[in-house]
NUVEX-542416 format. One record per residue (C-alpha): z, y, x; residue in one letter. Coordinates in steps of 0.5 Angstrom, whole numbers, plus 500, padded with zeros to 3 digits. Layout:
! residues N
<zz:Z | yy:Y | xx:X | resn:A>
...
This chain:
! residues 352
<zz:844 | yy:058 | xx:584 | resn:M>
<zz:845 | yy:056 | xx:577 | resn:K>
<zz:852 | yy:060 | xx:577 | resn:S>
<zz:848 | yy:066 | xx:580 | resn:L>
<zz:843 | yy:066 | xx:575 | resn:H>
<zz:849 | yy:066 | xx:569 | resn:S>
<zz:853 | yy:072 | xx:573 | resn:L>
<zz:846 | yy:076 | xx:573 | resn:A>
<zz:845 | yy:074 | xx:566 | resn:L>
<zz:852 | yy:076 | xx:564 | resn:A>
<zz:851 | yy:083 | xx:568 | resn:L>
<zz:845 | yy:084 | xx:564 | resn:L>
<zz:848 | yy:083 | xx:557 | resn:C>
<zz:854 | yy:087 | xx:559 | resn:L>
<zz:849 | yy:093 | xx:562 | resn:L>
<zz:845 | yy:092 | xx:555 | resn:A>
<zz:851 | yy:093 | xx:551 | resn:F>
<zz:854 | yy:099 | xx:555 | resn:G>
<zz:847 | yy:102 | xx:554 | resn:A>
<zz:847 | yy:101 | xx:547 | resn:K>
<zz:854 | yy:104 | xx:546 | resn:A>
<zz:852 | yy:110 | xx:550 | resn:A>
<zz:847 | yy:111 | xx:545 | resn:D>
<zz:851 | yy:111 | xx:539 | resn:R>
<zz:851 | yy:117 | xx:535 | resn:H>
<zz:853 | yy:120 | xx:528 | resn:A>
<zz:847 | yy:120 | xx:523 | resn:P>
<zz:844 | yy:126 | xx:521 | resn:T>
<zz:845 | yy:129 | xx:514 | resn:E>
<zz:837 | yy:128 | xx:513 | resn:D>
<zz:839 | yy:120 | xx:515 | resn:E>
<zz:844 | yy:120 | xx:509 | resn:M>
<zz:843 | yy:118 | xx:502 | resn:S>
<zz:849 | yy:115 | xx:499 | resn:A>
<zz:856 | yy:116 | xx:499 | resn:Y>
<zz:862 | yy:111 | xx:500 | resn:L>
<zz:869 | yy:112 | xx:497 | resn:F>
<zz:875 | yy:109 | xx:500 | resn:V>
<zz:882 | yy:109 | xx:496 | resn:F>
<zz:888 | yy:105 | xx:494 | resn:F>
<zz:891 | yy:102 | xx:488 | resn:S>
<zz:899 | yy:102 | xx:486 | resn:D>
<zz:899 | yy:095 | xx:483 | resn:P>
<zz:896 | yy:092 | xx:490 | resn:T>
<zz:897 | yy:097 | xx:495 | resn:H>
<zz:891 | yy:095 | xx:499 | resn:G>
<zz:884 | yy:098 | xx:501 | resn:L>
<zz:878 | yy:099 | xx:496 | resn:F>
<zz:871 | yy:101 | xx:497 | resn:M>
<zz:866 | yy:104 | xx:492 | resn:A>
<zz:859 | yy:106 | xx:493 | resn:T>
<zz:854 | yy:111 | xx:490 | resn:S>
<zz:847 | yy:113 | xx:490 | resn:D>
<zz:848 | yy:120 | xx:488 | resn:D>
<zz:855 | yy:122 | xx:489 | resn:G>
<zz:856 | yy:122 | xx:481 | resn:Y>
<zz:857 | yy:115 | xx:479 | resn:T>
<zz:861 | yy:110 | xx:483 | resn:F>
<zz:862 | yy:103 | xx:483 | resn:T>
<zz:867 | yy:099 | xx:486 | resn:V>
<zz:865 | yy:093 | xx:491 | resn:L>
<zz:868 | yy:086 | xx:492 | resn:N>
<zz:869 | yy:085 | xx:484 | resn:D>
<zz:875 | yy:090 | xx:484 | resn:G>
<zz:879 | yy:086 | xx:489 | resn:K>
<zz:882 | yy:090 | xx:495 | resn:P>
<zz:877 | yy:090 | xx:501 | resn:I>
<zz:883 | yy:089 | xx:506 | resn:I>
<zz:890 | yy:087 | xx:503 | resn:A>
<zz:895 | yy:091 | xx:505 | resn:G>
<zz:900 | yy:085 | xx:507 | resn:D>
<zz:895 | yy:083 | xx:512 | resn:T>
<zz:895 | yy:090 | xx:516 | resn:I>
<zz:902 | yy:094 | xx:515 | resn:A>
<zz:909 | yy:093 | xx:517 | resn:E>
<zz:911 | yy:095 | xx:510 | resn:Q>
<zz:906 | yy:090 | xx:507 | resn:K>
<zz:902 | yy:095 | xx:503 | resn:G>
<zz:898 | yy:101 | xx:505 | resn:V>
<zz:897 | yy:108 | xx:501 | resn:R>
<zz:893 | yy:114 | xx:502 | resn:D>
<zz:887 | yy:112 | xx:506 | resn:P>
<zz:882 | yy:117 | xx:509 | resn:H>
<zz:875 | yy:115 | xx:513 | resn:I>
<zz:871 | yy:120 | xx:517 | resn:S>
<zz:865 | yy:119 | xx:522 | resn:R>
<zz:866 | yy:121 | xx:529 | resn:G>
<zz:860 | yy:124 | xx:534 | resn:P>
<zz:860 | yy:117 | xx:537 | resn:D>
<zz:858 | yy:114 | xx:530 | resn:G>
<zz:864 | yy:110 | xx:529 | resn:A>
<zz:868 | yy:110 | xx:522 | resn:F>
<zz:875 | yy:112 | xx:523 | resn:Y>
<zz:880 | yy:110 | xx:518 | resn:L>
<zz:887 | yy:112 | xx:517 | resn:A>
<zz:892 | yy:110 | xx:512 | resn:M>
<zz:900 | yy:110 | xx:511 | resn:T>
<zz:904 | yy:104 | xx:512 | resn:D>
<zz:908 | yy:104 | xx:506 | resn:L>
<zz:909 | yy:100 | xx:500 | resn:H>
<zz:913 | yy:103 | xx:494 | resn:I>
<zz:914 | yy:097 | xx:490 | resn:F>
<zz:916 | yy:092 | xx:496 | resn:A>
<zz:923 | yy:090 | xx:493 | resn:K>
<zz:920 | yy:089 | xx:486 | resn:Q>
<zz:915 | yy:085 | xx:490 | resn:R>
<zz:920 | yy:081 | xx:494 | resn:G>
<zz:917 | yy:084 | xx:500 | resn:L>
<zz:924 | yy:087 | xx:502 | resn:R>
<zz:931 | yy:087 | xx:499 | resn:E>
<zz:932 | yy:094 | xx:499 | resn:T>
<zz:929 | yy:099 | xx:495 | resn:Q>
<zz:926 | yy:103 | xx:501 | resn:W>
<zz:926 | yy:101 | xx:509 | resn:D>
<zz:932 | yy:106 | xx:510 | resn:R>
<zz:937 | yy:109 | xx:506 | resn:P>
<zz:934 | yy:114 | xx:501 | resn:A>
<zz:940 | yy:119 | xx:502 | resn:E>
<zz:938 | yy:119 | xx:509 | resn:D>
<zz:931 | yy:119 | xx:510 | resn:Y>
<zz:928 | yy:120 | xx:503 | resn:G>
<zz:924 | yy:117 | xx:498 | resn:W>
<zz:918 | yy:113 | xx:500 | resn:G>
<zz:921 | yy:113 | xx:507 | resn:N>
<zz:916 | yy:110 | xx:513 | resn:N>
<zz:915 | yy:110 | xx:520 | resn:Q>
<zz:908 | yy:108 | xx:521 | resn:A>
<zz:901 | yy:109 | xx:521 | resn:L>
<zz:895 | yy:104 | xx:520 | resn:V>
<zz:889 | yy:106 | xx:525 | resn:M>
<zz:882 | yy:103 | xx:524 | resn:M>
<zz:876 | yy:104 | xx:527 | resn:K>
<zz:869 | yy:101 | xx:526 | resn:S>
<zz:861 | yy:102 | xx:527 | resn:Y>
<zz:859 | yy:098 | xx:521 | resn:D>
<zz:864 | yy:098 | xx:516 | resn:L>
<zz:865 | yy:091 | xx:516 | resn:I>
<zz:869 | yy:089 | xx:523 | resn:N>
<zz:875 | yy:093 | xx:524 | resn:W>
<zz:880 | yy:094 | xx:530 | resn:T>
<zz:887 | yy:096 | xx:528 | resn:R>
<zz:893 | yy:099 | xx:531 | resn:S>
<zz:900 | yy:100 | xx:528 | resn:N>
<zz:902 | yy:107 | xx:530 | resn:M>
<zz:910 | yy:108 | xx:531 | resn:R>
<zz:910 | yy:115 | xx:532 | resn:I>
<zz:918 | yy:115 | xx:532 | resn:D>
<zz:918 | yy:110 | xx:538 | resn:K>
<zz:912 | yy:113 | xx:541 | resn:T>
<zz:915 | yy:120 | xx:541 | resn:Y>
<zz:923 | yy:118 | xx:540 | resn:P>
<zz:926 | yy:125 | xx:542 | resn:E>
<zz:922 | yy:129 | xx:537 | resn:K>
<zz:920 | yy:124 | xx:531 | resn:F>
<zz:926 | yy:119 | xx:532 | resn:G>
<zz:929 | yy:121 | xx:526 | resn:N>
<zz:922 | yy:122 | xx:522 | resn:A>
<zz:923 | yy:120 | xx:514 | resn:G>
<zz:916 | yy:119 | xx:513 | resn:C>
<zz:909 | yy:119 | xx:516 | resn:I>
<zz:904 | yy:120 | xx:510 | resn:W>
<zz:897 | yy:121 | xx:509 | resn:A>
<zz:894 | yy:121 | xx:516 | resn:P>
<zz:887 | yy:124 | xx:516 | resn:E>
<zz:882 | yy:125 | xx:522 | resn:T>
<zz:877 | yy:130 | xx:524 | resn:I>
<zz:873 | yy:131 | xx:531 | resn:Y>
<zz:875 | yy:137 | xx:535 | resn:D>
<zz:869 | yy:140 | xx:538 | resn:P>
<zz:873 | yy:144 | xx:543 | resn:V>
<zz:878 | yy:138 | xx:545 | resn:E>
<zz:872 | yy:133 | xx:545 | resn:G>
<zz:877 | yy:128 | xx:542 | resn:K>
<zz:879 | yy:126 | xx:535 | resn:M>
<zz:884 | yy:129 | xx:532 | resn:M>
<zz:889 | yy:126 | xx:527 | resn:I>
<zz:894 | yy:130 | xx:522 | resn:Y>
<zz:899 | yy:128 | xx:517 | resn:F>
<zz:905 | yy:129 | xx:513 | resn:T>
<zz:912 | yy:128 | xx:516 | resn:S>
<zz:919 | yy:130 | xx:515 | resn:R>
<zz:925 | yy:130 | xx:519 | resn:M>
<zz:931 | yy:125 | xx:516 | resn:G>
<zz:931 | yy:127 | xx:508 | resn:N>
<zz:929 | yy:135 | xx:510 | resn:G>
<zz:922 | yy:138 | xx:507 | resn:G>
<zz:915 | yy:136 | xx:509 | resn:S>
<zz:911 | yy:139 | xx:514 | resn:K>
<zz:904 | yy:138 | xx:517 | resn:L>
<zz:903 | yy:136 | xx:524 | resn:Y>
<zz:897 | yy:134 | xx:528 | resn:Y>
<zz:896 | yy:130 | xx:535 | resn:A>
<zz:890 | yy:127 | xx:539 | resn:Y>
<zz:888 | yy:120 | xx:539 | resn:T>
<zz:885 | yy:116 | xx:545 | resn:D>
<zz:877 | yy:114 | xx:544 | resn:D>
<zz:879 | yy:107 | xx:542 | resn:D>
<zz:883 | yy:110 | xx:536 | resn:F>
<zz:889 | yy:106 | xx:538 | resn:T>
<zz:895 | yy:111 | xx:540 | resn:T>
<zz:896 | yy:118 | xx:540 | resn:L>
<zz:895 | yy:122 | xx:547 | resn:V>
<zz:899 | yy:128 | xx:545 | resn:T>
<zz:905 | yy:129 | xx:542 | resn:E>
<zz:904 | yy:132 | xx:535 | resn:P>
<zz:905 | yy:139 | xx:534 | resn:K>
<zz:906 | yy:143 | xx:527 | resn:L>
<zz:899 | yy:144 | xx:524 | resn:L>
<zz:901 | yy:150 | xx:520 | resn:M>
<zz:907 | yy:155 | xx:518 | resn:E>
<zz:908 | yy:156 | xx:511 | resn:Y>
<zz:910 | yy:163 | xx:509 | resn:P>
<zz:916 | yy:160 | xx:505 | resn:D>
<zz:920 | yy:156 | xx:509 | resn:E>
<zz:923 | yy:153 | xx:503 | resn:N>
<zz:917 | yy:150 | xx:500 | resn:I>
<zz:914 | yy:143 | xx:502 | resn:E>
<zz:907 | yy:142 | xx:504 | resn:V>
<zz:903 | yy:136 | xx:505 | resn:L>
<zz:897 | yy:132 | xx:504 | resn:D>
<zz:892 | yy:136 | xx:509 | resn:A>
<zz:885 | yy:136 | xx:509 | resn:D>
<zz:880 | yy:139 | xx:514 | resn:I>
<zz:873 | yy:141 | xx:513 | resn:S>
<zz:867 | yy:145 | xx:516 | resn:R>
<zz:865 | yy:151 | xx:512 | resn:M>
<zz:858 | yy:153 | xx:512 | resn:P>
<zz:860 | yy:159 | xx:517 | resn:D>
<zz:862 | yy:155 | xx:522 | resn:G>
<zz:870 | yy:156 | xx:521 | resn:R>
<zz:874 | yy:151 | xx:518 | resn:W>
<zz:878 | yy:150 | xx:511 | resn:C>
<zz:884 | yy:146 | xx:510 | resn:M>
<zz:886 | yy:144 | xx:503 | resn:A>
<zz:893 | yy:142 | xx:502 | resn:Y>
<zz:899 | yy:141 | xx:497 | resn:V>
<zz:904 | yy:146 | xx:496 | resn:A>
<zz:910 | yy:144 | xx:493 | resn:Q>
<zz:911 | yy:149 | xx:488 | resn:E>
<zz:912 | yy:149 | xx:480 | resn:K>
<zz:907 | yy:145 | xx:479 | resn:P>
<zz:905 | yy:143 | xx:486 | resn:G>
<zz:898 | yy:144 | xx:487 | resn:G>
<zz:892 | yy:145 | xx:492 | resn:I>
<zz:891 | yy:151 | xx:496 | resn:K>
<zz:886 | yy:153 | xx:502 | resn:I>
<zz:887 | yy:156 | xx:508 | resn:A>
<zz:882 | yy:158 | xx:513 | resn:Y>
<zz:881 | yy:158 | xx:521 | resn:S>
<zz:877 | yy:159 | xx:527 | resn:D>
<zz:880 | yy:153 | xx:530 | resn:N>
<zz:880 | yy:146 | xx:527 | resn:V>
<zz:888 | yy:146 | xx:529 | resn:N>
<zz:889 | yy:153 | xx:527 | resn:G>
<zz:892 | yy:158 | xx:526 | resn:P>
<zz:891 | yy:159 | xx:519 | resn:W>
<zz:890 | yy:164 | xx:514 | resn:E>
<zz:894 | yy:164 | xx:508 | resn:Y>
<zz:891 | yy:164 | xx:501 | resn:L>
<zz:896 | yy:165 | xx:495 | resn:P>
<zz:892 | yy:162 | xx:490 | resn:D>
<zz:892 | yy:155 | xx:487 | resn:Q>
<zz:884 | yy:152 | xx:487 | resn:V>
<zz:885 | yy:146 | xx:482 | resn:D>
<zz:884 | yy:146 | xx:475 | resn:F>
<zz:890 | yy:142 | xx:473 | resn:E>
<zz:896 | yy:144 | xx:468 | resn:D>
<zz:901 | yy:139 | xx:472 | resn:G>
<zz:902 | yy:137 | xx:479 | resn:A>
<zz:896 | yy:134 | xx:483 | resn:C>
<zz:896 | yy:132 | xx:490 | resn:E>
<zz:891 | yy:129 | xx:496 | resn:A>
<zz:885 | yy:134 | xx:496 | resn:P>
<zz:879 | yy:131 | xx:500 | resn:N>
<zz:873 | yy:136 | xx:501 | resn:V>
<zz:866 | yy:132 | xx:502 | resn:W>
<zz:859 | yy:135 | xx:502 | resn:K>
<zz:853 | yy:133 | xx:497 | resn:R>
<zz:847 | yy:131 | xx:501 | resn:I>
<zz:842 | yy:136 | xx:502 | resn:G>
<zz:845 | yy:141 | xx:498 | resn:E>
<zz:850 | yy:147 | xx:500 | resn:D>
<zz:855 | yy:145 | xx:495 | resn:K>
<zz:862 | yy:142 | xx:497 | resn:W>
<zz:866 | yy:138 | xx:492 | resn:V>
<zz:874 | yy:138 | xx:492 | resn:L>
<zz:877 | yy:132 | xx:490 | resn:M>
<zz:884 | yy:131 | xx:488 | resn:Y>
<zz:889 | yy:126 | xx:485 | resn:D>
<zz:892 | yy:128 | xx:479 | resn:I>
<zz:899 | yy:124 | xx:479 | resn:F>
<zz:902 | yy:128 | xx:473 | resn:S>
<zz:898 | yy:125 | xx:468 | resn:I>
<zz:898 | yy:118 | xx:465 | resn:R>
<zz:894 | yy:114 | xx:467 | resn:P>
<zz:893 | yy:118 | xx:473 | resn:N>
<zz:886 | yy:120 | xx:474 | resn:N>
<zz:882 | yy:124 | xx:479 | resn:F>
<zz:880 | yy:132 | xx:478 | resn:G>
<zz:874 | yy:135 | xx:481 | resn:F>
<zz:871 | yy:142 | xx:483 | resn:A>
<zz:865 | yy:144 | xx:486 | resn:E>
<zz:864 | yy:150 | xx:491 | resn:T>
<zz:858 | yy:153 | xx:495 | resn:T>
<zz:863 | yy:158 | xx:499 | resn:D>
<zz:870 | yy:156 | xx:499 | resn:F>
<zz:872 | yy:162 | xx:495 | resn:K>
<zz:870 | yy:160 | xx:488 | resn:T>
<zz:870 | yy:153 | xx:485 | resn:F>
<zz:867 | yy:151 | xx:479 | resn:K>
<zz:871 | yy:145 | xx:475 | resn:N>
<zz:867 | yy:139 | xx:474 | resn:L>
<zz:873 | yy:135 | xx:470 | resn:G>
<zz:876 | yy:128 | xx:471 | resn:H>
<zz:873 | yy:122 | xx:472 | resn:F>
<zz:869 | yy:119 | xx:466 | resn:N>
<zz:871 | yy:126 | xx:462 | resn:E>
<zz:865 | yy:130 | xx:466 | resn:G>
<zz:859 | yy:129 | xx:470 | resn:V>
<zz:863 | yy:125 | xx:475 | resn:M>
<zz:864 | yy:117 | xx:473 | resn:K>
<zz:867 | yy:111 | xx:475 | resn:I>
<zz:863 | yy:104 | xx:472 | resn:T>
<zz:867 | yy:098 | xx:474 | resn:N>
<zz:874 | yy:100 | xx:476 | resn:F>
<zz:880 | yy:105 | xx:473 | resn:T>
<zz:886 | yy:109 | xx:476 | resn:S>
<zz:884 | yy:110 | xx:484 | resn:P>
<zz:889 | yy:113 | xx:488 | resn:K>
<zz:889 | yy:118 | xx:494 | resn:H>
<zz:882 | yy:117 | xx:497 | resn:G>
<zz:876 | yy:120 | xx:501 | resn:S>
<zz:869 | yy:120 | xx:500 | resn:I>
<zz:864 | yy:121 | xx:506 | resn:I>
<zz:856 | yy:120 | xx:506 | resn:P>
<zz:853 | yy:114 | xx:509 | resn:I>
<zz:846 | yy:111 | xx:510 | resn:T>
<zz:842 | yy:107 | xx:505 | resn:A>
<zz:842 | yy:101 | xx:511 | resn:E>
<zz:850 | yy:102 | xx:511 | resn:E>
<zz:851 | yy:102 | xx:503 | resn:K>
<zz:846 | yy:096 | xx:503 | resn:A>
<zz:850 | yy:092 | xx:508 | resn:R>
<zz:857 | yy:093 | xx:505 | resn:L>
<zz:854 | yy:091 | xx:498 | resn:E>
<zz:851 | yy:085 | xx:501 | resn:K>
<zz:857 | yy:083 | xx:505 | resn:H>
<zz:862 | yy:084 | xx:499 | resn:W>
<zz:857 | yy:081 | xx:494 | resn:S>
<zz:857 | yy:075 | xx:498 | resn:A>
<zz:865 | yy:075 | xx:499 | resn:A>
<zz:866 | yy:074 | xx:492 | resn:K>
């Protein structure tokens, strides 16, 4: 009887957990009241988080130390280009480049790059870090080797950079898209779909867009929903200087309508576009990393129609502020609830 009672109790707990999981859903915009900024830094190659109440002023968590150290989760002992999104299941999807560009200097490998630069190019790598969480504290992790999963097409991949995720309502799956090149060739944009647990790809990556000039490299795509229901993709075209362009589509995976003009406000090159919506307003912010200035900084532009953009300047040179950190690199911002912000701040305050 005792064993039957224990079994019944276990079944009840399992059913309760399953019901709770089935009830999970993403909060509505009305439930949002704060913002989460994820980024990395060149000195640490770790993941950082910062929060904001108003979407203008951001404060870093964990006393300025990485939330997750790159050497604990990545094959190359470092991560870059973190992107976070929320799925319709309410879960957070975090994707990062598995790459450390200073690994030799830090004594983490004997060579400058993982493979010869003459064959595979600058910053060559072969993996993505894929993580999923329902509370922003506890994460599952998978190190995705696309070259091993799809060796016929990506066995010679020179890089797998800047992964991002978005939910595809047509396919009913999370779509992951990234920059890649074959060997030391030109970089292009690819997309695939992931399993529900966000541990692997379930489709072979396909080309996300065809750039009109095949000699121009494209990278760092960021896809967002426009107010008219269509999709906008911000990306980098490596022209002179390299900068941010946008394209439109009726579908999240294209085909894309090419627009020739750059939309950033920089004299030099910039990269890593990320578009996020201001809570309760019909305004979207385009954020990008200006790697061509020293120290590097982020630039911002605001739009209501994804056609015209207003220059908001750089961090701490205009309305956008960072309070207790400097020189963030290649990040993304999403809205979160007050409860989620409080949970993060409490957890990382206690971790000091």
